[in-house]
C-alpha positions in Angstrom: -14.9 10.9 5.8 -13.2 14.2 4.7 -9.5 14.4 5.1 -7.4 17.4 5.9 -4.0 18.3 4.3 -0.5 18.9 5.0 2.6 18.6 2.8 5.0 15.5 2.9 8.3 15.9 3.9 11.4 14.1 2.4 9.7 13.3 -0.8 12.0 13.9 -4.2 11.0 13.5 -7.7 7.7 13.9 -9.5 5.6 13.8 -6.3 7.7 16.3 -4.2 5.4 18.9 -2.7 2.3 16.8 -3.2 -0.3 16.9 -0.2 -0.7 14.1 2.6 -4.5 14.0 3.5 -5.3 12.9 7.1 -8.7 11.7 8.4 -10.0 9.4 11.1 -8.8 9.6 14.8 -7.2 12.8 15.7 -3.3 12.6 16.5 -3.8 12.6 20.2 -6.4 9.8 20.1 -4.8 7.6 17.6 -3.8 3.9 18.6 -3.2 2.5 14.9 -2.7 3.9 11.5 -3.8 3.0 8.0 -1.8 4.5 5.3 -3.9 4.3 2.1 -2.6 4.6 -1.6 -5.1 5.3 -4.2 -5.3 3.8 -7.8 -4.5 5.6 -11.1 -7.0 8.1 -12.0 -8.1 8.6 -8.4 -7.3 10.8 -5.3 -6.2 10.7 -1.6 -9.8 11.7 -0.6 -11.3 9.1 -2.9 -9.2 6.2 -1.3 -10.1 7.5 2.2 -13.5 7.1 1.2 -12.9 3.8 -0.7 -11.4 2.5 2.8 -14.2 3.6 5.2 -15.6 -0.1 5.7 -12.4 -1.1 6.9 -11.5 1.9 9.4 -12.0 1.4 12.9 -12.3 3.7 16.0 -8.8 4.9 17.2 -7.4 4.6 13.5 -5.7 7.6 12.0 -5.9 7.4 8.2 -3.1 9.0 6.0 -3.4 9.1 2.2 -0.6 10.4 0.1 -1.9 12.2 -3.3 0.0 11.4 -6.5 1.0 13.9 -9.2 -1.8 14.1 -11.8 -3.6 11.0 -10.1 -1.1 8.6 -11.0 1.9 6.9 -9.3 3.8 6.0 -12.3 3.3 6.4 -16.1 3.7 2.9 -17.6 2.1 -0.6 -16.7 3.3 -2.2 -13.4 4.7 -5.2 -15.6 6.8 -2.8 -17.4 10.6 -2.8 -16.7 11.2 -0.9 -13.4 13.6 1.5 -15.2 10.6 2.7 -17.4 8.6 3.8 -14.3 11.4 5.8 -12.8 11.7 8.3 -11.1 8.0 8.2 -10.6 8.3 4.8 -8.8 11.0 5.7 -6.3 9.3 9.1 -5.6 6.1 7.1 -5.0 7.8 5.1 -2.3 9.0 8.2 -0.9 5.2 9.3 -0.3 4.5 6.1 1.5 7.5 6.5 3.7 6.7 10.1 4.6 3.0 8.8 5.6 4.6 6.1 7.7 6.8 8.7 9.3 3.9 10.9 9.7 2.2 8.2 11.8 5.3 7.6 13.9 5.3 11.4 14.8 1.6 11.1 16.3 2.8 8.1 18.4 1.8 5.3 16.1 4.9 3.2 15.1 5.3 1.0 12.0 4.2 -2.3 14.0 0.8 -0.5 14.4 0.7 0.8 11.0 -1.4 -0.9 8.0 -0.1 0.1 4.8 -2.9 -0.6 2.2 -3.2 0.1 -1.7 -5.3 -0.3 -4.5 -4.3 -1.1 -8.3 -1.4 1.2 -8.8 -1.4 2.2 -5.1 -1.2 -1.7 -4.2 2.1 -1.9 -6.5 3.4 1.1 -4.6 2.5 -0.2 -1.1 4.2 -3.6 -2.1 7.2 -1.7 -3.4 7.5 0.2 -0.4 7.5 -3.0 1.9 10.0 -4.5 -0.5 12.4 -1.8 -0.3 11.7 -0.9 3.6 11.5 -4.2 5.3 10.5 -4.1 9.0 7.6 -5.2 11.1 4.5 -3.5 10.2 0.9 -3.9 11.5 -0.1 -5.2 7.7 0.3 -4.8 4.3 -2.7 -4.9 1.9 -2.0 -5.4 -1.7 -5.4 -5.1 -3.4 -5.4 -5.8 -7.2 -1.7 -5.2 -7.7 1.6 -6.9 -7.4 5.2 -5.9 -7.0 6.2 -3.8 -10.0 8.6 -4.9 -12.8 8.8 -7.5 -15.4 8.4 -11.3 -14.5 12.2 -11.7 -15.1 12.9 -8.8 -12.8 10.8 -10.3 -10.0 12.3 -13.9 -10.4 15.7 -12.2 -9.7 14.4 -10.3 -6.9 15.0 -10.9 -3.0 14.4 -8.6 0.0 17.6 -7.4 1.8 16.1 -7.7 5.2 13.1 -9.0 7.3 9.5 -8.2 7.4 9.5 -10.2 10.8 6.3 -12.0 10.5 4.3 -8.8 9.2 1.0 -10.1 7.8 0.6 -9.4 4.0 -2.6 -9.9 2.0 -2.4 -10.3 -1.8 -5.9 -10.0 -2.9 -7.0 -10.2 -6.6 -10.0 -11.1 -9.0 -9.9 -14.0 -11.1 -11.0 -12.1 -14.2 -9.0 -9.1 -13.5 -7.3 -8.1 -16.7 -4.6 -6.1 -14.8 -3.1 -8.7 -12.4 -1.2 -11.5 -13.7 -1.2 -14.7 -11.6 2.5 -15.5 -12.1 3.3 -12.0 -10.8 1.1 -12.9 -7.9 3.0 -16.0 -7.2 6.4 -14.1 -7.6 5.3 -11.3 -5.2 4.1 -14.1 -2.8 7.6 -15.7 -2.9 9.7 -12.7 -2.6 7.9 -11.7 0.6 7.7 -15.0 2.1 11.4 -15.2 1.7 11.7 -12.2 4.0 9.7 -14.0 6.6 6.4 -12.1 6.1 3.1 -14.1 6.7 1.6 -14.0 3.4 -2.1 -14.7 2.5 -3.0 -14.9 -1.1 -6.8 -14.4 -1.8 -8.1 -15.1 -5.3 -11.8 -14.0 -6.0 -13.8 -16.1 -8.5 -15.9 -13.9 -11.0 -14.3 -10.8 -9.6 -12.5 -7.9 -11.7 -10.6 -5.0 -10.9 -12.3 -4.1 -7.6 -12.0 -4.3 -3.8 -14.2 -7.1 -2.3 -16.0 -6.9 1.2 -13.9 -9.7 2.1 -10.8 -7.6 1.8 -12.3 -4.7 3.7 -12.8 -7.3 6.3 -9.3 -8.2 6.3 -7.9 -5.0 6.6 -10.0 -4.1 9.4 -9.0 -7.4 11.2 -5.3 -6.1 10.7 -6.2 -2.8 12.4 -8.0 -4.6 15.3 -5.1 -6.9 15.8 -2.8 -4.1 16.5 -5.4 -1.8 18.4 
């Protein structure tokens, strides 16, 4: 599935002027949207290809592309300030993609935001800073960014209104700390999200078939 590009509006900072790739259902035929955020070292086209098993008929796919194929320079567990202004700029990219879906008639409650690795952290941070009802949020091999102390002091100012959120990670993934997963779960549940955490035994830093099925089910629920 090859995407076509457009520039993202309203993005400031390091990712300003980066392209937003679109694929899947054309604008006039889209009943739902999937905003897909790639991992570090990957591309928007790469995450469109990655998400293909989850994509359903009638779903428009929108994938923002990060400057130099990375959303932020440090580890996700670094102090948030050390990943600025890249982190805020990356959240702007997700917001631009959600706005682009709305422009073709797909509102946030029929939009699923999914990300893998760094993209998962960006998707989670977008939901934290922009609480509303979404079709779903899929955080694959990632958590909310920040130190454990920062996460423990974090609460969302607003409600996610029952938004289904999937936190999926591998038991042997060296990049995802279970205590950060637990704090991310607490933060989202505190904002009235419906959170499901799935820990996959003998799985590393990768997306599982079960996660693709879960994203597909989110999309089917809003179609």
